[in-house]
C-alpha positions as CSV (number, residue, x, y, z in Angstrom):
1,M,-63.4,-52.9,-72.6
2,P,-63.9,-51.9,-76.3
3,A,-61.0,-51.4,-78.7
4,R,-60.2,-47.9,-79.4
5,R,-59.8,-46.6,-82.6
6,P,-56.5,-44.9,-83.4
7,A,-56.7,-41.1,-84.5
8,S,-55.8,-40.0,-88.2
9,L,-52.0,-39.5,-88.3
10,R,-50.8,-36.6,-90.6
11,P,-47.4,-35.3,-90.8
12,V,-47.1,-31.6,-89.7
13,R,-45.7,-29.2,-92.4
14,V,-44.8,-25.5,-91.9
15,V,-44.4,-23.7,-95.0
16,P,-43.1,-20.1,-94.8
17,V,-44.1,-17.1,-97.0
18,L,-41.4,-16.6,-99.5
19,R,-40.1,-13.8,-101.6
20,A,-37.9,-16.3,-103.8
21,V,-39.1,-18.9,-105.8
22,V,-37.2,-21.9,-104.8
23,L,-38.4,-25.6,-103.4
24,V,-35.7,-28.1,-103.0
25,A,-37.2,-30.8,-100.0
26,M,-38.9,-31.4,-97.2
27,A,-39.2,-33.2,-94.2
28,G,-41.9,-33.9,-91.8
29,L,-42.3,-36.1,-88.5
30,G,-45.8,-37.1,-87.1
31,L,-46.4,-38.6,-83.5
32,A,-49.5,-39.6,-82.0
33,A,-50.5,-40.6,-78.3
34,V,-52.8,-43.6,-78.2
35,E,-51.7,-47.1,-77.8
36,P,-54.1,-49.3,-79.8
37,A,-55.7,-52.3,-78.3
38,V,-54.0,-56.2,-78.2
39,G,-54.5,-57.5,-81.3
40,E,-55.5,-53.9,-83.1
41,T,-53.7,-52.8,-86.2
42,V,-52.5,-49.7,-86.6
43,L,-53.5,-48.1,-89.6
44,D,-51.5,-45.7,-91.7
45,E,-53.6,-43.5,-94.0
46,R,-52.8,-43.2,-97.7
47,F,-54.5,-40.2,-98.5
48,Y,-54.6,-36.5,-97.2
49,G,-55.9,-33.1,-97.8
50,T,-55.4,-29.8,-96.0
51,A,-56.7,-26.4,-96.5
52,E,-55.5,-23.1,-95.1
53,A,-56.7,-19.1,-94.7
54,L,-53.6,-16.9,-95.2
55,F,-53.2,-13.2,-94.0
56,W,-50.1,-11.3,-95.2
57,Q,-49.0,-7.5,-95.2
58,R,-46.0,-6.2,-97.1
59,N,-44.1,-3.9,-94.9
60,N,-42.5,-1.1,-96.7
61,A,-42.8,1.3,-93.8
62,T,-39.2,2.1,-94.2
63,D,-38.7,2.5,-97.8
64,A,-38.7,6.2,-98.6
65,R,-37.7,6.2,-102.2
66,P,-39.5,9.5,-103.6
67,I,-42.3,9.0,-106.4
68,A,-43.1,12.5,-106.8
69,V,-41.5,15.5,-105.8
70,A,-41.9,19.2,-105.7
71,A,-39.6,20.9,-107.9
72,G,-38.1,24.5,-106.5
73,G,-34.8,25.8,-106.1
74,T,-31.7,23.8,-105.7
75,T,-33.7,20.8,-104.1
76,D,-36.6,18.9,-104.5
77,E,-39.1,18.2,-101.6
78,T,-40.5,14.3,-101.7
79,V,-44.3,15.1,-101.5
80,L,-45.2,11.5,-102.1
81,A,-43.0,8.2,-101.4
82,S,-43.3,4.5,-101.8
83,R,-43.7,4.1,-97.7
84,G,-47.2,5.6,-98.0
85,L,-48.1,2.8,-100.3
86,L,-48.3,0.5,-97.7
87,P,-51.6,-1.9,-98.6
88,P,-54.2,-3.4,-96.1
89,I,-53.7,-7.2,-95.0
90,G,-54.1,-9.4,-97.9
91,V,-56.0,-12.8,-97.8
92,G,-55.3,-15.7,-99.3
93,T,-55.7,-19.7,-99.2
94,R,-53.5,-22.7,-99.3
95,V,-54.9,-26.1,-100.4
96,L,-52.7,-29.3,-100.4
97,F,-53.9,-32.9,-101.6
98,G,-51.4,-36.0,-101.8
99,D,-51.4,-39.5,-101.4
100,Y,-48.4,-41.7,-100.0
101,G,-49.2,-44.7,-102.3
102,Q,-48.6,-48.3,-101.2
103,E,-45.4,-48.9,-101.4
104,G,-44.1,-45.4,-99.3
105,M,-43.8,-43.7,-102.5
106,G,-46.6,-41.0,-103.5
107,W,-47.2,-37.5,-104.8
108,E,-48.4,-34.3,-103.2
109,V,-49.9,-31.1,-105.1
110,G,-50.6,-27.6,-103.9
111,Y,-52.0,-24.3,-104.5
112,L,-51.0,-20.8,-102.8
113,G,-52.6,-17.9,-103.4
114,L,-52.8,-14.1,-102.1
115,Y,-55.1,-11.3,-103.3
116,D,-56.3,-8.1,-102.8
117,M,-53.4,-6.1,-101.6
118,Q,-54.1,-2.3,-103.1
119,T,-53.2,0.7,-101.9
120,R,-53.4,4.4,-103.1
121,D,-51.9,7.6,-101.8
122,V,-52.4,11.2,-103.0
123,A,-50.4,14.1,-102.5
124,V,-51.7,17.8,-103.0
125,G,-50.1,21.1,-103.7
126,G,-50.5,24.9,-103.5
127,R,-48.8,25.3,-106.8
128,P,-48.1,23.6,-109.9
129,T,-44.5,22.3,-109.2
130,I,-45.4,18.5,-108.5
131,Q,-43.6,16.0,-110.9
132,A,-42.5,12.8,-111.1
133,A,-39.3,12.0,-109.6
134,G,-36.0,11.8,-111.2
135,P,-35.4,12.3,-114.9
136,L,-38.9,11.2,-115.7
137,G,-40.5,14.5,-114.0
138,Y,-38.2,16.7,-116.8
139,A,-38.6,14.5,-119.8
140,A,-42.3,13.8,-119.9
141,A,-44.5,16.6,-120.1
142,G,-47.3,14.6,-118.3
143,F,-45.2,14.0,-115.4
144,N,-44.5,17.8,-114.5
145,N,-46.1,21.3,-113.3
146,G,-49.0,19.4,-111.6
147,S,-50.7,20.5,-108.5
148,A,-51.7,17.0,-107.2
149,A,-50.1,13.6,-107.8
150,G,-51.7,10.0,-107.0
151,A,-50.4,6.5,-107.1
152,D,-51.9,3.3,-107.1
153,Y,-50.4,-0.1,-106.4
154,D,-51.6,-3.7,-106.9
155,S,-50.1,-7.1,-105.8
156,E,-51.3,-10.7,-105.9
157,I,-49.3,-14.1,-105.8
158,N,-50.1,-17.6,-107.1
159,S,-47.9,-20.6,-106.6
160,I,-48.2,-24.4,-107.5
161,E,-46.2,-27.1,-106.5
162,A,-45.8,-30.7,-107.2
163,N,-43.9,-33.2,-105.0
164,A,-43.0,-37.0,-105.0
165,V,-43.5,-37.9,-101.5
166,F,-41.1,-40.8,-99.9
167,H,-43.3,-41.9,-96.8
168,R,-42.1,-44.4,-94.1
169,F,-44.3,-45.4,-91.0
170,D,-42.9,-47.0,-88.0
171,G,-45.9,-49.2,-87.2
172,G,-46.8,-47.6,-84.3
173,F,-45.9,-49.2,-80.6
174,D,-43.5,-51.7,-80.3
175,R,-42.1,-52.9,-77.1
176,S,-39.5,-54.6,-78.9
177,S,-38.3,-51.5,-80.9
178,R,-34.7,-50.1,-80.8
179,Y,-36.1,-46.9,-80.7
180,P,-37.1,-46.1,-77.1
181,W,-39.9,-43.4,-78.0
182,Q,-41.8,-46.7,-79.9
183,R,-41.5,-48.3,-76.6
184,C,-43.3,-45.8,-74.7
185,S,-47.1,-46.7,-73.5
186,G,-49.5,-44.4,-75.2
187,Y,-47.5,-43.9,-78.6
188,E,-49.6,-44.8,-81.4
189,G,-47.0,-44.2,-84.3
190,G,-44.9,-42.0,-86.3
191,S,-43.7,-41.1,-89.5
192,L,-40.8,-39.7,-91.6
193,D,-42.0,-37.9,-95.1
194,W,-39.3,-36.6,-97.7
195,L,-40.4,-34.4,-100.5
196,A,-38.8,-33.6,-103.7
197,G,-40.4,-31.6,-106.6
198,F,-40.9,-28.0,-107.8
199,R,-42.7,-25.0,-107.3
200,W,-43.9,-22.0,-109.7
201,A,-44.9,-18.8,-108.1
202,G,-46.1,-16.1,-110.0
203,L,-45.7,-12.4,-108.7
204,E,-48.0,-10.0,-110.6
205,E,-47.6,-6.2,-109.7
206,T,-49.2,-3.2,-111.2
207,A,-48.2,0.7,-110.2
208,R,-49.9,3.8,-111.8
209,L,-48.5,7.4,-111.1
210,G,-50.8,10.1,-112.6
């Protein structure tokens, strides 16, 4: 029977979308299920790379902070609120490249970007009583006594990371191993990765009221 070539082994990584920019350390565990033929050496690939498509949407539907109000009497009526600026789904990408190195210590670099999160909301009144909410509407002549108001909001995220990778591969199937999973028939190999590094992220937001 011809020897079967073992499948490539890469650790699984899960990266959540973060609002804060902090990276401490991560660990990944990779397992496969193909037993090598007798006398065949299990290879642990050194270089790896991934590319992913991202879809993300901000959820501010419950945030009702006033942006523009219709002034009148003792109270102001909100005609434009922050929850009306709900952008559509933004698209982005994440790419990651790394090398485990020859002695179990390597490197990894990655980029994450989310783009095209744009939205606009407009309010129209019957009388010229619309103004910006808060003290701005009373202090600035260009933000009061209007018959309509519009708000635009743009958002974009860019992030890069660089890590030192500490990689340990267990060698694959071994009947004499002290670990029970390594003695299982059909086990190809597993790896444990520790990552330590930094991440920089930039959030660019633009808001316009007129």
